[in-house]
C-alpha positions in Angstrom: 106.4 75.2 110.6 108.0 77.3 107.9 108.3 81.0 108.6 105.9 83.0 106.5 108.5 85.6 105.6 110.6 83.0 103.7 107.7 81.7 101.6 107.7 82.5 98.0 108.4 81.4 94.5 111.9 80.4 93.5 113.9 83.3 92.0 112.6 85.9 94.5 114.8 88.0 96.6 114.5 88.7 100.3 114.5 92.2 101.8 116.1 93.2 105.1 112.7 92.7 106.8 112.3 89.1 105.7 109.8 89.7 102.9 110.4 88.3 99.5 110.0 90.2 96.3 110.0 88.9 92.7 113.3 89.6 90.9 111.4 91.6 88.3 110.3 94.1 91.0 106.6 93.5 90.4 104.3 93.0 93.4 100.7 92.1 93.8 99.8 95.8 93.4 101.1 95.7 89.8 98.6 93.0 88.8 95.6 94.3 86.9 92.2 93.7 88.3 91.2 92.1 85.0 93.0 89.1 83.5 95.3 91.2 81.4 96.4 94.8 81.5 94.7 95.4 78.1 91.3 93.9 79.2 88.4 96.4 79.2 85.1 96.4 81.0 82.2 96.0 78.7 80.6 99.3 78.0 77.2 97.7 78.5 78.2 96.4 81.9 79.6 99.7 82.9 76.4 101.5 81.7 74.2 99.2 83.7 76.3 99.5 86.9 76.6 103.2 86.7 72.9 103.7 86.0 72.2 101.6 89.1 74.6 103.8 91.1 72.8 107.0 89.9 69.4 105.4 90.7 70.6 104.5 94.2 72.0 108.0 94.8 68.7 109.5 93.6 66.7 108.0 96.4 65.6 110.5 99.0 67.4 113.5 97.5 66.0 117.0 97.8 67.2 118.2 94.4 69.8 118.2 91.7 72.6 119.6 93.9 71.9 116.9 96.5 72.0 114.2 93.9 75.3 115.5 92.5 76.7 115.7 96.0 75.8 112.0 96.6 77.5 111.0 93.4 80.6 113.0 94.4 80.7 111.2 97.8 80.5 107.8 96.0 83.6 108.8 93.8 85.7 110.3 96.6 87.1 107.1 98.2 87.9 105.6 94.8 90.1 108.6 94.1 91.9 108.2 97.4 92.8 104.5 96.6 93.5 105.1 92.9 96.2 107.6 93.7 98.3 105.0 95.7 97.6 102.3 93.1 98.8 104.4 90.1 101.9 105.6 92.0 103.0 102.1 93.1 102.6 100.8 89.6 105.2 103.4 88.4 108.9 102.5 88.2 110.7 103.1 91.5 112.5 106.1 90.1 109.2 107.9 89.3 107.2 106.9 92.3 107.0 110.5 93.5 103.7 112.2 94.5 103.0 115.4 92.6 104.7 118.3 94.5 102.8 121.2 92.9 99.4 122.0 91.5 100.4 121.8 87.8 102.1 118.4 88.3 99.0 117.1 90.1 96.6 118.3 87.5 98.7 116.8 84.6 98.9 113.5 86.6 95.1 113.5 86.8 94.7 114.5 83.1 97.1 111.8 82.0 97.5 108.9 84.4 94.1 109.0 86.1 92.0 109.5 83.0 94.1 107.0 81.0 93.5 104.4 83.8 89.8 105.1 84.1 88.8 105.8 80.5 91.6 104.6 78.2 92.5 108.1 77.1 93.6 111.4 78.6 91.4 114.3 79.4 91.3 117.0 76.7 92.7 120.0 78.5 93.8 121.6 81.7 93.3 125.4 82.3 93.8 127.9 85.0 91.1 130.4 85.7 91.7 133.7 83.8 89.9 135.6 86.6 92.4 137.4 88.8 89.9 137.1 91.7 89.9 133.3 91.6 93.6 132.2 91.5 92.6 129.0 93.4 90.5 127.7 90.5 91.7 125.3 87.8 89.7 123.4 85.1 90.1 119.9 83.7 88.1 119.6 80.5 86.6 116.4 79.0 84.8 116.8 75.7 82.9 113.5 76.0 82.7 112.1 79.5 82.2 108.4 79.4 79.9 108.4 82.4 77.4 110.6 80.6 77.3 108.6 77.4 74.4 106.3 78.5 72.6 108.5 80.9 69.2 109.9 79.8 68.5 113.0 81.9 64.8 114.1 82.1 64.1 117.6 80.9 63.2 118.8 84.3 66.6 117.7 85.5 68.5 119.2 82.6 71.1 120.9 84.9 72.2 117.5 86.2 75.7 116.3 85.3 76.3 112.8 86.4 80.1 113.4 85.9 79.8 114.6 89.5 80.9 111.0 90.2 84.2 111.6 88.4 84.5 115.0 90.1 84.4 113.0 93.4 87.2 110.8 92.1 89.3 113.8 91.2 88.6 115.3 94.6 89.8 112.1 96.3 93.0 112.2 94.3 93.6 115.8 95.3 92.9 115.1 99.0 95.1 112.0 98.9 98.0 113.9 97.4 97.7 116.6 100.2 96.2 119.2 97.9 92.7 119.5 99.5 90.2 120.9 97.0 86.5 121.0 96.1 85.8 119.6 92.7 82.5 120.0 90.8 81.3 119.0 87.3 79.7 121.6 85.0 78.2 121.1 81.5 79.4 123.6 78.9 76.9 124.6 76.3 74.8 122.2 74.2 73.6 121.6 70.7 71.3 124.6 70.8 74.3 126.8 71.6 76.3 125.5 68.6 78.7 123.6 70.9 80.8 121.1 68.9 80.8 118.8 72.0 77.3 118.9 73.5 78.4 116.8 76.5 81.5 118.8 77.1 82.2 119.0 80.9 84.4 121.2 82.9 85.7 119.8 86.2 86.2 122.9 88.3 89.0 122.3 90.9 89.0 124.9 93.7 92.0 124.4 96.0 91.9 125.3 99.7 93.8 128.5 100.8 96.6 126.5 102.4 97.5 124.9 99.1 98.0 128.3 97.5 100.1 129.4 100.5 102.3 126.4 100.2 102.6 126.9 96.4 103.7 130.5 97.0 106.4 129.4 99.5 107.7 126.8 97.2 107.9 129.4 94.4 110.1 131.6 96.6 112.4 128.7 97.4 
């Protein structure tokens, strides 16, 4: 019986552990989930699936905060897995996890948003309040997840982008930057807001993250 470690396509190369890798350096983790890297999920399909997720999360909730928490919990494990997937698809020389808060937030604004929504988030800001140095904001003017969600008037405070907040929180936790991430709607048409659906993802890091950041800054 052939040894499994030597199986593979011609042209591959064998590592010291007996595993074979393609000569182009691409592994199964580099393969897109769709047929091609440029394939996109139908917006209608996404809208249907996400609306079903919201309906499922809405069962037996006690209020809007409870519903947003359920959506956050649904997104969190996706963020944990997405971090590893995006890093392993990077060239070997750049397969480095973010080492500080700014690098992490720009990784989320760029790589994570680009992978999920086909574009980058609009902005990253740090809280201007001296009393909340642990708070940062990722801003998306038009969250895709809210595009096809019709929110009843009595639930006007609901922001279903809490699901994306859970993904961001999962990425932060997976990168060893534990944080609490929440989604907040900013203004509306009646307030003269240019982007009525504009959402701020408030990232509040745990105290140990800021302590580590301060030590790194002294090094």
